[in-house]
N, C-alpha and C positions, 0 to 999 in steps of 0.2 A: 860742367863749365867752370864752376867756382873752384873745384879742386885743381883744374889745370891753371887757372889764373893764380891761385895760391902758389903753385909750384914755380911759376914764371915771374911773380911779382918782385922777387928780390933783385932781378936783373933788368927788368923792363918796366917802363912807366905804364900807368893805366891807359894813357892815350894811345900808345903803340899797340897794346893788347886789344883795345877797342878797334883800332884801324885794321888789325889783322882779322878780327871777327867780321868786320864789314866787307873787307875785300873778298874773303872766302865765301861769304854769303852771296855777294853779287855774282861771283864766278859760278856758283852752283845754280842760282836762280835765273840768271839772264838768258842762257841758251834755250831752255825749254819755253820761256816766255816769248822770245823772239821767233822761235820756230812756229809758234801759233799765230804770229802776226803782230805787228806793232799796234794794231787796233785794240788788242787785248789790254794794252797799257793805258788806254784813254780813260781819263777821269775828269770829273768836273769839280773835284774837291781837293785840288793840289794844296790849297792853303791849310786844310785840316791835316793832310799828310805831313806838311812841314811842321805844324804845331806838334803833332805826335812825335816826329823825329827829334825835335828839341827837348821835349819832356823825356823821351827815351834816352837821349844822349846823357842828360843829367843823371838819370836813373842808373845807367850802366856804369858811368864813371864813379858815382857814389858807391855803388856795390863793389866794384873792383878795388877802390881805395880802401874800403872797409875790410875786404878779404885779405888785403896785403898786411893789415895791422891788427886784426882781431882773430880770436879762435873761430873756426868755422861754425861751431854750434851757436855762438853768440851772434854772428852775422846772420845766420839763417833764421834764428829766433826773432831778431828785431825786424828782419825783412817780412816776417809773417804779419806785420801790421798792415801790409798792402791790401788784403781783402777787406779790412775794416774801413780803410780810406775809400776803397771802391764802393762799398755800400753807401757811405756818406755822399760821395760824388754822384752815385747812381740816383739818389734821391734829389739832390740839388740841381744836377745838370740834365740827367736823362728823364727826370720826373717819374722814375719807377716808384711803385708803392712800397714804402718801408714802414711797416707797422710798429707798434710799441714793443712787441716781442723782439724784433730785429734790433731796435735801438738799444734794448737791454743787452742783447748779445754783443753789440759793438762796445757798449760801456764796459762789459766784462772783459773784452779783449784789451781795451785800453788799460784796465787794471793790471792785466798780465804784462803789458809793456812796462808799466811803472815798477812791477816786481823785478823785471830783468835789469832795467837801468838804475833803479833805486836812487832817484835824485835826492840829494841831501845826505845820503849815506856813502856815496861814491861820486867821484868826478865823472861827468859825462864828457868823454873825450871827443876830439874832432872826428875820430873814426866812427864812433857810435852815432854821432850827429850826421855824418855822411850817409850811413846806411839808412837812417830814418828819413833823411831827405830823398834818398833813392826810392824808398817805399812810397812816399807821397808822389814823386815824379812818375814812377811806374804806374801808379793808380790813375794819374791824370792821362798818361799815354794810353792806358787800356780803355778808359772812358772814350777817348778819341777813336780807338779801334771799334768800340761798340757802335758809335755813330757812323763810322765808315762802312760797317757791314750792312747798313741799310741800302747802300748803293754800289759799293765796290766788292771785289772778291778777296778772300784770304790771300791769294797769290799776289794780287796787286798791293795789298797792305804790307806784306813782307818785303816785296821788292822795293817799293818806294821807301819803306823804313830804312833799308840798308843803303840805298842809293843816296838818300838825303843826308844820312849820317856820315857818309864818306868825307865830304868837305869839312864837316864839323870836327872830325877827329884828325884829318890829315895834317893841318898846319902845326898844331901842338905836338903831334907824333913825330914830325920831322925835326922839331926843335929838341926833343928828348930822345932822338933816335939812337938805338944800339943795334948793330948788325947781329942778327940771331945766328946761332949755330944750326946745323942741319937738324939735330935732335929737337932743339927748341922750336924750330920752324914747323916740325911735325905736330908739336903740341899746340902751336898757334892755329894750325889748320883744324885741330880738334876743337878748339874754342869756337871757331867759326861754324863748324858743322853742328855742334851742340846748340849754338845760338840760333841757327836757321830752324832747327827742329822745334825748339821751344817756342819761338815767336810764331811759326806757322800753326803749331798746335793750339796756342792761345787764341790766335785770330779765328781759327776754325771753330773752337769751342764757343767763342763769343758770337759767332754767326748762328749758332744753334740753340743757345740758352741765355737766360738773363744773366747780367754781369754779377748780380748778388748771389747767384747759384753756382757760378763757375769757380770762383776763387777759393772757397773753403777746401777744395781738393788739392790746392797748392801745398797744403800742410805735409803732404807726403815727402816734400824735400827735407824735412827735419830729420827723420830717422836715417835717410840715405846720407845726408851731410854728416850726421853724427858718426855713423859707421865709418865713412871715409876719413873723417878727421881722426878717429881713434886708430885706424889701421895704418894710415899714411903719415900722420903728424903727431901721434900720441897725445891728442887733445880730447878732453872729456867734457869740458865746460863745468861751471860751478853749479851748486844746488839751486841758486836763484834763477839761473838760465832755464833749468828744467822745470821748476815750479811755474815760472812765468810762461814758458812754452805750453805747458799743459793747460793753463788758464786760457791762453789764446786759442789752443786747439779746441777746448770746450766751446768757446765763442764761435769759432768757425764751423764746428760741427752743428751747433744750434742753428746757425744761419742756413746751412745746407738742409737740415731737417725741415725747417720752416718753409723753404722753397719747395721741397718735395711734397709737403702737405698741401701747399697752394696749388700744385699741379694735379692733385687727385680729384 
């Protein structure tokens, strides 16, 4: 999805790309839901769905903005702080047990973030700040998902997510509207399909496992993003991005190992 956003970001605003993502998602998800009956959409937690949509909207826009202005490895590396924020929020909001070892892993991950952004040695631009805000917002949205999975289904979570984000993105998208070519429209459809798959997969994972256990696996995005950035955009990232990423990976891996040991 980020590769497609990067390809289109020179000609289209983040609002329009987000709108395209949501429209495609609704068109994909709505027919099978309606075929199973409107009752399947019934929820007693519409307020929490709305809160999650607001957090997610900020998260997606921040990510898309960062993708349009930073090398993909840098965007991906900074976005990997999301699992760290999820662990913190899981402890504060969900009251999950987070022992000293996990707090050490979170602290290690934050050191990795500092290595990447190097405050005091380089200017932290608005694009880097946007990706960091995106990571925090995504973490908040996924904590909402974890709460929703106690009563609602992954299908409900994904459909409400996209339905509620439509009006949030529609008005600014119309203001910055650029009529897409046929080729670009195909790529926008690809953004939507990738978005549906990723959100559904995350909701399904959170319905089966602890939040602090799911997100370390998100690190697989880094080698995939790095390979795509190198092949498509000739971007390699600087040495500090990779050093910081390895530190964050060690942190995320430690969190995953600790959760695995807890389940034995």
